[in-house]
C-alpha positions in Angstrom: 96.5 82.2 78.9 96.4 85.3 76.8 93.2 84.6 74.9 91.4 83.9 78.1 92.5 87.1 79.6 91.5 89.1 76.5 88.1 87.3 76.5 87.6 88.2 80.2 88.4 91.8 79.4 86.0 91.8 76.4 83.2 90.4 78.7 83.9 93.2 81.2 83.8 95.9 78.5 80.3 94.8 77.3 78.8 97.1 79.9 81.1 100.1 79.0 82.3 100.7 82.5 83.8 104.1 83.5 86.3 102.4 85.8 88.2 99.1 85.4 89.9 97.4 88.3 92.4 94.8 87.1 94.4 92.6 89.5 97.6 91.4 87.8 95.8 91.0 84.5 98.9 89.8 82.5 100.4 87.3 85.0 101.1 84.1 83.1 100.5 85.6 79.7 102.9 85.3 76.8 104.8 88.4 75.7 102.7 88.9 72.4 99.4 88.6 74.2 100.7 90.8 77.0 101.5 93.6 74.5 98.1 93.2 72.8 96.4 93.3 76.2 98.2 96.6 77.0 97.3 98.0 73.6 93.6 97.4 74.4 94.0 99.1 77.8 95.8 102.1 76.2 92.9 102.5 73.8 90.4 102.3 76.6 92.3 104.9 78.6 92.4 107.2 75.5 88.6 106.8 75.3 88.3 108.1 78.8 88.1 104.9 80.9 89.8 105.0 84.3 91.9 101.9 84.8 93.4 100.8 88.1 95.9 98.0 87.6 97.9 96.1 90.2 101.0 94.5 88.7 104.3 93.0 89.8 105.8 94.0 86.4 107.6 97.4 86.6 107.6 97.8 82.8 103.8 97.7 83.0 103.7 100.2 85.8 105.8 102.5 83.5 102.9 102.5 81.0 100.5 104.1 83.6 99.8 107.8 84.0 100.2 107.5 87.8 102.0 104.8 89.8 101.6 103.9 93.5 104.5 101.7 94.8 103.6 99.4 97.6 106.1 97.9 100.0 105.2 95.8 103.0 101.6 96.9 102.8 102.3 100.6 102.7 102.2 103.0 99.7 105.7 104.5 99.7 105.1 106.8 96.7 102.4 107.8 94.3 103.3 109.9 91.3 103.8 109.9 87.5 106.4 107.3 86.4 108.9 110.0 85.3 108.6 111.7 88.7 109.4 108.4 90.4 112.3 107.7 88.2 113.6 111.2 88.8 113.7 110.5 92.6 116.6 108.1 92.0 119.8 109.6 93.3 122.5 109.3 90.7 122.8 108.1 87.1 122.6 104.7 85.5 125.4 103.2 83.5 124.9 99.9 81.6 127.9 97.6 81.3 128.0 94.5 79.0 131.0 92.6 80.2 132.2 89.1 79.0 132.7 88.0 82.6 129.9 89.6 84.6 131.0 88.1 87.9 134.5 89.5 87.8 133.2 92.8 86.4 130.6 93.1 89.1 133.2 92.4 91.8 135.5 95.1 90.3 132.9 97.8 89.6 131.3 97.7 93.0 134.6 98.7 94.5 135.1 101.8 92.4 134.6 105.3 93.8 131.2 106.9 93.1 129.4 103.6 92.6 126.3 103.5 94.7 124.8 100.2 93.6 125.4 97.3 91.1 122.6 95.1 89.8 122.8 92.2 87.4 120.3 91.9 84.6 121.1 88.8 82.5 124.4 89.6 80.8 124.3 93.3 81.8 125.4 95.2 84.9 123.3 98.2 85.8 125.6 100.5 87.8 124.1 103.4 89.7 126.7 106.1 90.1 126.9 109.6 91.6 127.8 111.1 88.2 127.8 109.3 84.8 129.9 111.9 83.2 132.7 111.2 85.7 132.3 107.5 86.3 131.7 106.1 82.8 135.3 106.7 81.7 136.5 105.5 85.1 134.6 102.2 84.7 135.9 101.7 81.2 139.5 102.4 82.4 139.1 100.0 85.3 137.8 97.2 83.1 140.7 97.7 80.6 143.3 97.9 83.4 142.1 94.6 84.8 141.9 93.0 81.3 138.1 92.4 81.6 136.7 92.3 78.1 133.4 94.1 77.5 131.2 94.9 74.5 129.7 98.1 75.7 129.5 100.7 78.5 126.8 103.4 78.1 124.6 105.8 80.0 121.1 104.4 80.3 117.7 105.7 81.3 116.6 104.7 84.8 113.8 102.2 84.6 111.0 101.8 87.0 112.5 98.7 88.5 115.7 100.6 89.5 113.7 103.4 90.9 111.6 101.0 93.0 114.7 99.2 94.3 116.5 102.4 95.0 113.5 103.9 96.9 113.1 100.7 98.9 116.8 100.5 99.7 116.7 104.1 100.9 113.6 103.5 102.9 115.1 100.4 104.6 118.3 102.3 105.4 116.4 105.1 107.0 114.3 102.6 109.1 117.5 101.0 110.2 118.9 104.3 111.3 115.7 105.1 113.1 115.8 101.8 115.0 119.5 102.4 116.0 118.7 105.8 117.5 
């Protein structure tokens, strides 16, 4: 796994290439080796090596200086990670409910909620305005006696940005097909 990937990278680096092309280099690698691998790539980048990486892991894409998001064989956006995250319409609120299924069902019906995604024990709620909706979400959970251990504003991650962009793209294609 991880040792083999690092060995393969070391063999590639013997020739001091100016450009590295890596296809899903950390797939199947344990978290510690994955982090070490990315530390090596970061150092190479800082030394001036150009690195092109394909990855299904959005947290890895977030480490890159530019990201191209592919969907159905087409590049839908190519920009710096923070520019891609900024294209998400709305704010992200993270909710940690005791009963995520009931909380999900409730929260998705609230005004201003654009999207609800489940991440383990967390709900990621995309809203039109976190300042307005955060207290409303807390009030709704309390009103329906749904216990929770946290509701907070969160930074939009690359995964939410990708899903949001694809959802909007699919919606616009559906509208185009209906016309």
